[in-house]
C-alpha positions in Angstrom: -9.3 19.9 -9.0 -10.4 19.5 -12.6 -12.6 16.5 -13.4 -10.3 15.6 -16.4 -7.3 15.5 -14.1 -9.1 13.3 -11.6 -10.2 10.9 -14.3 -6.8 10.7 -15.9 -5.4 9.9 -12.5 -8.0 7.2 -11.9 -7.2 5.8 -15.3 -3.5 5.7 -14.4 -4.4 3.9 -11.2 -6.6 1.5 -13.1 -3.6 0.7 -15.3 -1.9 -0.5 -12.1 -4.8 -2.9 -11.3 -5.0 -4.2 -14.9 -1.3 -4.9 -15.2 -0.7 -8.6 -15.1 3.0 -9.1 -15.0 5.3 -8.0 -12.2 7.2 -5.7 -14.5 4.1 -4.1 -15.9 2.6 -3.4 -12.5 5.7 -1.7 -11.2 6.0 0.4 -14.3 2.3 1.4 -14.1 2.8 2.4 -10.4 5.8 4.5 -11.5 3.8 6.1 -14.3 1.0 7.0 -11.9 3.4 8.8 -9.6 5.2 10.5 -12.4 2.1 11.8 -14.1 0.7 13.0 -10.8 4.0 14.8 -10.0 3.8 16.6 -13.4 0.2 17.6 -12.8 1.1 19.1 -9.4 4.1 20.9 -10.9 1.9 22.4 -13.7 -0.5 23.7 -11.0 2.4 25.4 -9.2 5.0 26.6 -11.6 8.4 27.4 -10.1 7.5 25.7 -6.9 9.3 23.0 -5.0 6.8 20.5 -6.3 7.8 21.5 -9.9 11.5 21.0 -9.1 10.7 17.6 -7.5 8.6 16.6 -10.5 11.3 17.4 -13.0 13.8 15.4 -10.9 11.5 12.5 -10.9 10.9 12.7 -14.6 14.6 12.9 -15.4 15.1 9.8 -13.1 12.4 8.0 -15.0 13.9 8.9 -18.4 17.3 7.7 -17.2 15.8 4.3 -16.5 14.3 4.4 -20.0 10.7 4.1 -18.7 8.0 5.5 -20.9 6.1 8.3 -19.3 2.7 9.3 -20.5 2.2 13.0 -19.6 -0.2 13.8 -22.4 -3.7 14.4 -21.1 -6.1 11.8 -22.3 -9.9 11.9 -22.8 -11.9 10.7 -19.9 -12.7 7.0 -20.1 -15.4 4.9 -18.4 -13.8 3.7 -15.2 -14.6 0.0 -14.6 -14.0 -1.0 -11.0 -12.4 -4.4 -10.6 -13.2 -6.7 -7.7 -9.8 -8.3 -8.2 -6.7 -6.9 -9.8 -4.9 -8.8 -12.5 -2.0 -10.8 -11.2 0.9 -12.8 -12.5 0.4 -16.6 -12.9 2.6 -17.1 -9.9 2.7 -17.3 -6.9 0.0 -20.0 -6.5 -2.5 -18.9 -3.9 -3.3 -21.4 -1.1 -4.9 -21.2 2.3 -2.9 -19.3 4.9 -2.8 -22.3 7.2 -1.0 -24.3 4.4 1.9 -21.8 4.1 5.0 -23.6 5.4 6.9 -22.0 8.2 10.7 -22.1 8.3 13.3 -20.9 10.7 15.7 -18.1 9.6 18.9 -20.0 10.4 19.0 -21.4 6.8 18.8 -19.4 3.6 15.6 -21.3 2.6 13.9 -19.8 5.7 15.1 -16.3 4.9 13.9 -16.6 1.3 10.5 -17.8 2.5 10.2 -14.8 4.8 11.2 -12.3 2.2 8.9 -13.9 -0.3 6.0 -13.5 2.1 6.9 -9.8 2.6 7.2 -9.4 -1.2 3.7 -10.8 -1.6 2.3 -8.3 1.0 4.0 -5.4 -0.8 2.8 -6.5 -4.2 -0.8 -6.7 -2.8 -0.3 -3.3 -1.2 0.4 -1.7 -4.6 -3.0 -2.8 -5.8 -4.7 -1.8 -2.5 -3.4 1.8 -2.9 -4.4 1.9 -6.6 -7.8 0.5 -5.7 -8.2 3.2 -3.1 -7.6 5.8 -5.8 -10.0 4.3 -8.4 -12.7 3.3 -6.0 -12.9 6.1 -3.5 -11.5 9.3 -4.9 -15.0 10.3 -5.9 -16.6 9.1 -2.7 -19.3 11.4 -1.4 -17.6 11.6 2.0 -14.8 13.6 0.4 -15.3 17.3 -0.1 -14.2 18.6 -3.5 -11.4 20.5 -1.9 -10.1 17.3 -0.3 -9.7 15.2 -3.4 -6.3 16.4 -4.5 -4.9 15.8 -1.0 -6.5 12.4 -0.9 -5.0 11.5 -4.3 -1.6 12.8 -3.3 -1.6 10.6 -0.2 -2.6 7.4 -1.8 -0.4 7.9 -4.9 2.6 8.3 -2.5 1.6 5.1 -0.8 1.3 3.3 -4.1 4.8 4.5 -5.1 6.2 3.4 -1.8 4.8 -0.1 -2.0 6.2 -0.5 -5.5 9.6 0.6 -4.2 9.3 -1.8 -1.3 8.4 -4.7 -3.5 11.3 -3.9 -5.8 13.8 -3.8 -2.9 12.6 -7.1 -1.6 12.5 -8.8 -5.0 16.0 -7.6 -5.8 17.1 -9.1 -2.5 15.4 -12.4 -3.4 17.2 -12.4 -6.7 20.5 -11.9 -4.9 19.7 -15.0 -2.8 18.9 -17.0 -5.9 15.1 -16.7 -5.8 12.3 -14.4 -7.2 8.7 -13.5 -6.4 6.4 -16.3 -7.5 8.8 -19.1 -6.4 6.7 -19.9 -3.3 3.0 -20.2 -2.7 1.2 -17.3 -1.0 -2.3 -16.5 0.3 -5.1 -14.1 -0.7 -5.9 -12.8 2.8 -5.2 -9.2 2.0 -7.4 -9.0 -1.0 -10.2 -10.8 0.9 -10.2 -7.8 3.2 -10.3 -5.5 0.2 -13.4 -7.3 -1.1 -15.1 -7.0 2.2 -14.6 -3.2 2.3 -15.1 -2.4 -1.4 -18.3 -0.3 -0.9 -17.3 1.6 2.3 -14.4 4.1 2.5 -14.4 4.3 6.3 -14.2 0.5 6.4 -11.4 0.4 3.9 -9.4 3.0 5.9 -9.8 0.9 9.0 -9.1 -2.5 7.7 -6.3 -1.8 5.2 -4.0 0.8 6.9 -5.2 0.8 10.5 -5.5 -2.9 11.0 -3.4 -4.8 8.4 -0.6 -2.3 8.0 -0.6 -1.6 11.7 0.0 -5.3 12.2 3.1 -4.9 10.2 4.3 -2.4 12.7 3.9 -5.0 15.4 5.8 -7.9 13.8 8.5 -6.2 11.7 10.8 -5.2 14.5 11.2 -8.8 15.6 11.8 -9.9 12.0 14.6 -7.3 11.7 16.1 -8.5 15.0 16.1 -12.1 13.9 17.6 -11.3 10.6 20.4 -9.4 12.3 21.0 -12.3 14.6 21.7 -14.6 11.6 23.9 -11.9 10.1 21.5 -11.1 7.2 22.0 -7.4 7.7 21.1 -6.6 4.0 17.6 -8.1 4.4 17.2 -6.4 7.8 18.1 -3.0 6.3 15.3 -3.4 3.7 12.8 -4.3 6.3 13.8 -1.3 8.3 13.1 0.9 5.3 9.7 -0.7 4.9 8.9 -0.4 8.6 9.8 3.3 8.7 7.6 4.0 5.7 4.7 1.9 7.0 4.3 4.2 10.0 3.5 7.0 7.5 1.0 4.8 5.7 -0.9 4.0 8.9 -0.8 7.7 9.7 -2.3 8.5 6.3 -5.1 6.1 6.9 -5.7 7.3 10.5 -5.7 10.9 9.3 -8.4 10.4 6.7 -10.4 8.2 9.0 -10.5 10.9 11.7 -11.2 13.6 9.2 -14.2 11.8 7.8 -15.5 10.7 11.2 -15.4 14.3 12.3 -17.2 15.4 9.1 -20.0 12.9 9.6 -20.2 13.4 13.4 -19.2 9.9 14.2 -17.2 8.9 17.3 -13.9 7.5 15.7 -13.3 5.0 18.5 -16.8 3.4 18.3 -16.7 3.5 14.5 -13.3 1.9 14.4 -14.4 -0.9 16.7 -17.7 -1.5 14.9 -16.0 -1.7 11.5 -13.3 -4.1 12.7 -16.0 -6.4 14.1 -17.9 -6.3 10.9 -15.1 -6.6 8.3 -12.2 -8.3 10.0 -12.2 -12.1 10.6 -11.0 -13.0 14.0 -9.6 -10.8 16.7 -6.6 -8.5 16.8 -3.4 -10.2 18.0 -1.1 -8.7 20.6 1.6 -7.8 21.4 1.1 -4.4 19.9 3.8 -2.0 19.0 2.2 0.8 21.0 4.9 3.3 20.4 4.8 3.0 16.6 1.0 2.9 16.6 0.8 6.1 18.6 3.3 7.7 16.3 1.0 6.8 13.4 -2.0 8.3 15.1 -3.6 5.1 16.3 -4.8 5.5 19.9 -4.5 2.4 22.2 -8.1 2.5 23.3 -9.2 1.9 19.7 -7.9 -1.7 19.6 -7.0 -3.1 23.0 -10.7 -4.2 23.7 -10.7 -6.1 20.4 -8.1 -8.7 21.5 
């Protein structure tokens, strides 16, 4: 792909990271996806991607969101150790996050707020993957467009997930930022900021895979207390997260194969180096296998 297109896409992803308010970050993620869809359509006129891009652009226009589709001059990309964030939620230690049962609405709000925080962080993690690693020397020139497509789709999914959860919080009389949260996800990002293989292992193949383990029980508990609307949203997120883990696993295996590294040994070494603590069972083996994560990778790390 052309260097100008790559840099414009990196700039769009950086706009996600620099956005400080919730509204600005969601809008920047949408803009990233829309501009990428237009770029792909321009490369393949009269293709299915062009039709999809036009539909997305029309949907964007109907929501009165500004869309920047004019190519810009390449700018110097300044990688950020930490993305900009809203003033709330206040970040505290994970051990200080209060735990509540789901029988009362306060407990369900607390759970949904925690999920919203994960999804909000995940928007930035996907944008950081684009900014930080789309020029990584491990990627061949002919792989960069596919790499960008994958992580832009992940970024768009995470923005959609956050919006669904926050809208549900609003319905329940709350909003994102009302409760404290922790910074564990971004601590993992800092640990892997110079190593693409490590980022692929820790972000999608460990942290998102953990979501596959715990989300089914959350859905079950929400259904038990008759909060079917919240359960439906978590089901949407769960289904999409299988695909996100699969994207991470795909690129990890491709790059291990390119460099002649044993993926099982490499996975285990990177987890030991970059992940604090041990992996927690029980594991959702069925979902993990569906996402391309073999059991022998992680069962010895318990």
